[in-house]
N, C-alpha and C positions, 0 to 999 in steps of 0.2 A: 735492918738498917742500923748503922751505928748511931750512938747518941748524938755526936756533933752533926752528923748528916741529917738526922731527923730534926734537930733544932734549926738548921739552915732551911730545911724544907718547910718548916712551920712559919719561919720568918718570911720566906719568899711567898708562901701561900697567902699570908695576911695582906702584903703589898699587892699581889696579883688580884686578890678579890676586890680590894678597894679600887685599883686602877680599872679593872674590868667593869665594876658597877658604875663608876663615874663615866667611863666611855659609853656604856650602854645607855645610861640616862641622857647623856649628851648626843645620842645617836651617832657616835663616832667609832663604832666598832671596826669599820674599814680602815680608818687612820690607825687604830690600835694594832690591827693585824699587820699593816705596813710597817709600823714602828717596831713590832716584835720581830718581823722578818729581818729588818735592817740591823737591829741589835744582835740577833743571832749571827748573821753574816759577819758583823764586825767582830764579835767575840771569837768566832772560828778563824778569821783572817789575821787578827792582830794580837800578837804575843805581848806587845806593849800595853794594850788595853787590859788584857787578862792579868798582867803583872800589877798594873795601876789599881784595879779594883780589889786585889788581894793584899796589897802591900800594907803592912802594919807601920812602915816607916813614914809614909805620907800623912800629913795632918789632915784633919777634916777639911780645912779651907782649901788645901792642895787638891785633895780629891774633888771637892765641890767645884773648884775652878776647872779642873781637868774634864770632869763629866759634863759640865755646862758647855765647854768648848766642843766636846764630842757631839752632844745633843744638837748644838747649833750647826755644826758642820754637816750632820746627818739630816738636818731639817726635820727633827722629830716634832711631834705634836706638843702643844703646851702641856697637856696632861701628862704625857710621858716624860717630858723634860723636868716638869715640877716633881714628879714622883722620884726621878733619879736624883734631883737636888736634895729632896727629903732624905732619901736613902744615904746620900753622901753625908748630910748633916748628922745622921744618927749612926754613921760608921757601919752601914749595912750593904754597901755595894758588893761585898764579897758573895752575896746571894744572887747576883745578877743572872748567872746561868740557870739557876733553878727558878727564877722569876720568869725568864723567857719560856722555859718549858712549861711552867704552870699556865702562863697566858696562852701558849699554843693549844694546850688541852682545853682550856675554857672556851676559847674561840671556836675550836673544832666542834665541841659539844653544842654550842649555841647554833652553829651552822648545820648540826646533824651529820657531821663528818667523823670518820675515824682515820687514824694514821696508820699505815702499814709500813713496817721497817722491812725493807727488801735488800738483801745481799746477793749479788750475782757475780759470776766469775768474770764476766765482761760487761761493759756499759750497755744498758738497755737502750734500744732505739726508741723514738717517740711512738712508733706504732706498737712495739712490744709493751711499753709502759701503759699506753692507753688500753690495750687489750687485757693486761693484767688488772688494771684498775677496774675495768667493766666486769671481769670475772669475779673479782673480790666483792664488788658492789652487789652482784647477784647473790653471793654467798652470805654476806653480813647484812644486807638490806639497808645500808647507809652509803652515802658518797664516801669514796676512799681516796685519801691523799697519800701518795707514795713518797717515802723518804728512802732514796735508793743510795746504795754504797757498792763499791767494787771490792770483792775479796777473791783475789786469784787462787787462794788456797782451796776454794771450792771445786776447782778443776772445771766444773760445768754445772749447769742447773741453777736453782735458786733456793734461798732460805727466806721465807716470808713469816713475819710476825705481826699478827692482828690482835691487839688486846692480849688475852691469855692464850691464844691459839698460835701454834707454830707449825709451818708446813715446810719440811726439808726435803727437797728433790735434788739435792747436790750429789754429784758423783762421789765426793769425799765421803759423805754419810753412807752411800751404797757400798763403797769399798770397805768402810769400817764394819758395816754389818756383815758383809761377805767374809771378812777376816774373822770376825766372831764366830760365824757359822762354821768355818773351817776348823777353828780351835775346838769347837765342841765335837767334831767328828773324830779328830785325832786324839 
């Protein structure tokens, strides 16, 4: 990891740890999980929000007012809104994506879950996703939450990443290995 990325990760981890501990102490982990999901969805959906948190042009006060308005509109819990306000006052909103990822990991660990990154050539149906989650649960011994994406370049099949394990059953990888085998022959 590059130095600036590791610094951002460290900053995000400290805020995430504090927010997680306060939420756990207040028995508000469900609210924290909802806030984390809402922030993640907002960051993915809004280029304006991503620009605002990363903008060096906006003053602390401008960022604080903007993030307070966002928190109010999203009906975030007081703990989450106060944390965002503190981050704005310290000019640390730029680590919000890392904070969300860190909080997701902490919440999942607390619940005994793991997240599997699943890329498929076509959108998985609800039954397929459920069957895949059950199969992975049997394999890893924990509840598995799927984070699915569609990658048409796979042609068919799946690429599943759970922790450090990767399972690639895509047609693209099978064609690539067949191509390599043919190169070895000739």
